[in-house]
N, C-alpha and C positions, 0 to 999 in steps of 0.2 A: 504595448501598442504595436511595437515592431514585430513581436511574435505573431500577433493576430493579423498583421498585415502580410505575413508570409516571408518576411525578410530572412528568417533563420533557414528557410528552405531554398533560398536562392544561392546562386554561385557567388562566392566572395569576390570582391572587386579585383583582387590581384590575379584571379583565375579567369576573368571574363575575356571575351574576344577583344582584341586591340589593347589589352592591358600591357603596360611597359613598352609600348611601341612609341618611342619618343619622336619618330618621324611624323606622327600625326599632330604634334604640337605646332600650332601656327599654320596648319594646312590651308591651302588656298580656298577650299570650300568653306572652311570655318571662318576665315577672314572675310569672305564675301558676305556671310550672314551677319557678322559683326558690323560690317560697313553698312549693310542695309538697316540694321538696328539704329545706327547713328542717324541716317537719313530720316527715318520715320519717327525719331524721338525729338528732333529739332522743333522748337516752338517759336513761331514768328510773332513777336509782340508789337512791332512797329515797322511800318514800311511807307514812309512819307513819299508822296509823289511816285509811288511804285518804283522806287530805286532798284529793288530786287525783282527779278534776277538780273545779274550783271552780265554784260557782254564779256566774253573771255579774252577777246583780242584787244585788250586795253592796258593802260599803264596803272598798275596796282601797287600801292604801298601796303605792306603787312606789318603791323606794329603791335605793341602790347607784350606784357610779360609772358603770356601763355601762347604766343604765336608759334614758337618753335620749341615747346617744352612738353614732351610726351608725359613726363611725370605729373605736371600740373593738370593736364587734361585727363589723367587717369584717377587722381584722387588718392585718398587714404587706403591703407591695407594693400598697397601696391609695392611689392618687393620688400619694403620695410614697413614697420608698424604704422607710422604716420604717413607713409608715402613720400617722405622727403629724402633729400640726399641722393637722389637718383639723377642720372644723365641719360640722354637719348640713346647712348650706346648700351644701356642696360635693357633696351627693348628691341632686340634683333627682329628685323622684319616689320616693325611698326612704322607708322606714318604720322608725323606731326600735322597740325592743321595747316601750317605754312607750306609744308612739303606737298600737301594735296592741292593747295591753291596754285603753287608754282607749276605743278604738273599740268593742271587744267589750263592755265593761262598761256604758258609757253607752247603747249601743243596747238593752241589756236592762233599763235603769232603775236601774243601780247607779252608784256614784261611784268615780272613780279619782283619787288625789292623788299628785303627784310630789314626792318629797323625797329628794334624793341622800343626805343624812346621816341619814335616818330620823326626823327630828323632825316633830311634828304638833301641832296645837292642836284643842281641841274633843273630839268623840267619838272614842274609840279605834277604829282600823280593825278590821274582822273578820279580816283576813289581811294580811300584808306579803309582797310579792314583791320579793326583793332580787336585783338583777342585778349581778354583780361578776365579776372575773377579771383575766387578764393584760392589761397594756397592749400595744398593737400592737408587733410587732418583725419584723425580717427577719434576714438572715444576720449572725452575730456578736453582735449586740445581745441576742438572745434566749438566748445561752449561759447555762447555769446551773451552779452548784457544788453544788446540792442539789435533790432532788425536792420539797422542802417548799414549799408555796405561801406567799408573803409571809414568809419567814424574817426575824425581827427587826423586822417591822412588821405586826402583826396587826390592822390597822385594819378590814378587812372582817369578821374574826372578832368584833371588839368590837361592830360594828354588829349582827351576827346575835344575839349574846348579849344586847345591850341590848333588842332587840325581844322575845326570848324571856322576858327578865326581867319584861317588862310583860304576860306571858301572851298575847302576840299570836302566833298560828301563823305560821311562817316558811316560805316557799317560796323556795329558792335556785335561781337560774338562773346557771350557771357558764360563763363565756366563756373558752375556752382552745383552743389548737391541739394539745394533748398531754396525756397523763395526768400529774397531779401529786398529791402526797400532801396530802390535804385532810381527814384524819380529824377534826380539831378543828372544821372548818367543817361536816362531815357531822353531828357530834354536836349542833351548834347549830341544825340545820335540821330541820323536820318533814318536808319533802320536798326532794329535791335532783335537779336536772336538769342533765346535761351538754349544753350547747347548742352547744358548739364555737364556730365563727365563722359565724353565720347570714347575714352580709352585709347586703344592702340590704333584704331582705324580713323584717324583724323581726316582722311580724304573724303569721308562721307559728308563733311560740311561743304566742301567745294562742289560736290555732286548736286547740291540743292541750290546754293546761292548763285551759281553761274548757269547761263544758258549753254546750249550746245553750240559748237562752232557755226552751225547753220542758222542760229538765232532762235531756236525753239526752246521751250521750257524743258530742261533735262529731267528734273524730278520736282514734284510739287511739295510744298509744305503740308504735312498731314498731322504733325504732332499737336496735341492738345494738353493744356495744363491738367495735371492730376490732383491739383490742390489750388486753393485761391491765392492770389498774389496781393500782398499788403498795400494798403493805401497810404499808410504813414509808418514811421519808424516804431511807433508804440502800439500798433494794431496787432497785438499778440494773439487775439482770438478772432479768427475770420473764417467761419465755417458755414457751409451751406445750411439753410433752414434756420440760421440764427435770426432772431427778430430784428437785429440791427445790422444785418449782412450788407456790407458796403465795401467790397474789395476794389482794388484798382483794376485787376483782371479777374473775372469770375472763373470758378471751376469749369473746366472744359473749353476755356478760351484758346484760340489759336488762329491766326490769320492764314489765309491761303493767297495765292497770287491773283485769285479772282475777287478778293475782298478789297473794299476801299477803306484805307486807314484814316481815321479822324482824330488820332491821339493828340497831335500837335506837339509843340515844344514849350508848353507853359504849365506843366504839372506842378502842383504845390510842393515846394521844398522847404517849407517853414519849420517842419519838425526836425530838420537836420541840425544837430548841435554844432557841426563844423569841428567839433573836438569832443573828447570823451568827458571832459570836466572843465567847467568855467571857473573853478575855484582858484582864488589867489591865496596861497598859503603864507601866513604870517611867520616871519623869522625874527626871533627864535620860535621853534615849533617843529611838529612832525608832519611829514608828507606821506600819505599812504601811496605806495608805488602805483597801484592800479588806477589812481585818480589823476592820470596824466592829462595835459591839455592837448597834446598831439603825440603821435608816435609813428613809427614805421616798422612793420614786421612783428610787433609785440602781441602776445596772447596772455590771457589771465587764467587762473585756476584757483580752486579752493585751497586755503592755507590752514595748516594746523599750528602755526607759530603763535605763541602767546607771549613773546618776548618784547613787550614794551611799546607796541604800536598803539593806535587810537581805536582799536576795536575792529578794524577792517578785516573781513573774512576771506580776502583773496590776495594773491600775490601775482606779480608778472613773471613770465617764464617762457620756455621754449625759444630762447634767444639765439639768434645767429649773428655772426660778425657782420657789422654794417647796420644792424638794427639800431633804433634810437628812441628815446623818450624825452618829452619836454614838459616842464612845469612852470607855472607862473608863481613867483615869490615876491613878497614885499618885506624888505629888510628894514626893521624899525630903527636900528641904531648902527652906524658904521663901526667896524672894529673887527677883532679876531674871533672866529667862531670854530667850535668843534663840529665837524660834520661826520655823522655816523650812518653807515649803511647796513641794513639787515639783509644778509645774503645766504644762499645755500647753493651747493653744487655737488653732484654725485661723481664728477670726474675732474673738477678743477678747470680753471680757465684763465686766459689772459685778461679777462674782466672788462673793464670799461674806463672811459675818461669822463670826468665831470667838467662842464664848461659853464661859465656865467657870462651871459651876453656874448657868446662866441669865443671867449678866451678860456683856455684850459687852466683849471685851478687845482685839479687833482687827478690821479690815475691809480686804479686799484686792480691788482691781480686777485683772483678769488681761489682759495684753496679747495681741495676736495674735503667737503664737510662731512662726508659719510652718508649722504642721502639728499634727495631733492627737498625734503622737509626737515632736514637737520640744520638749524640756523646758527650763524655766528654774526658778530657785529664787527665790522671794520671801521676805521676812523682816520681822520686827518684834520689838520688845522688849516683854515683858509681865511683870507682877509676879504671882507665884503663892504661895499659902499651902501649907503642908505637908499631906499626907494624901491620901486617895482622893477624887477629884473626877470630874466629867463634863465632857468636852470635846465641844462640839457645833459643827458646821459647817453654817450655814444658807446655802443658795444664794440670793444676791440677784439674780444674773443667770444666764442659761442658757449652755450650750455651752462647757464646760471639763472638763478631765481633771485628776485628782490621783493621784500615785503614792505619796507619803509625806509625813509631817509629822515634823519633828525638833525636840526641845527640847534646848538646851545652856545651861550656865551662862553668863550674860552677863558680859563683861569690863567 
């Protein structure tokens, strides 16, 4: 096909005009086009009481994990395979969403405060812009078992609700590469923008959500959904021309500043599990690691381990220090128990601490097992009281997988 297309007769890339001219990397003209692409791809999903566009000469709080994180706004396959482990310094010349907001606001005589967790002192802000969404991922790591955003770990929802509870209008900027079920987050937002993955030119967001200093619309929202947005966490098939087509937002949807938003704050959130699993595991017994009741930062993947689990085909992994998992257990009889963990790591790790009802009962370092799917079993003896309790696994170190946890009566 390439021969028929004439590629063999063309000049090879290394001999073309501008080849090897590193001065063109990040050229101003190229960044301007990228910033334009950001502006034109933003999709406005909600705008209660025409909150947007905002006056720039105002007191703005900028919150959320993605507010000042160029890596998160760039997504996977960015510098590293998964797009993780990067800092803003790895993106010379790039602009975070917060930096773009700060520039627009301060130029108009307003103030912009950055607070990832939404805390502030002194005068309450006139508006909060919360930038949040998925962590970067590439193949495999981004696989989901549910369309629900943050199942079992509603930290971003809690941030939105805390600001709303203080009567602060909330503008949500959602970073994602795909449609996700965010009914609860929509309800907690006065305005909601699907910003996708804007990449290095985060200032394109401020270009659209703020007016000019003179009070005119700077740039209109023109982005439209290129796919349908799900109405529930289980609505896996939602395609145009389906006989049962019933999305939350249809293909091609996208508000402009001339439209009247009627979405409201009462979208159905009943299909939210609030957690990945409602299972209460009986002890003695085996817990499949992917059936956590709650978590932070954890992802799952297909497992090839056949070493003694209950048939679960997935394991948890891609762990960073500070991540955690939580399980509900019901200890049948008080006493001494052998606790076993099925783990793997390609590099070794400081591992994790195990806590029962908030008290640490065990700590395990994880050796280099020779591969992410080369499994070993670690163990310890712990004393447990009878009754329903919470088992929590806190990641002390990164880079380990877990397939199951087993409790058996100690001899």
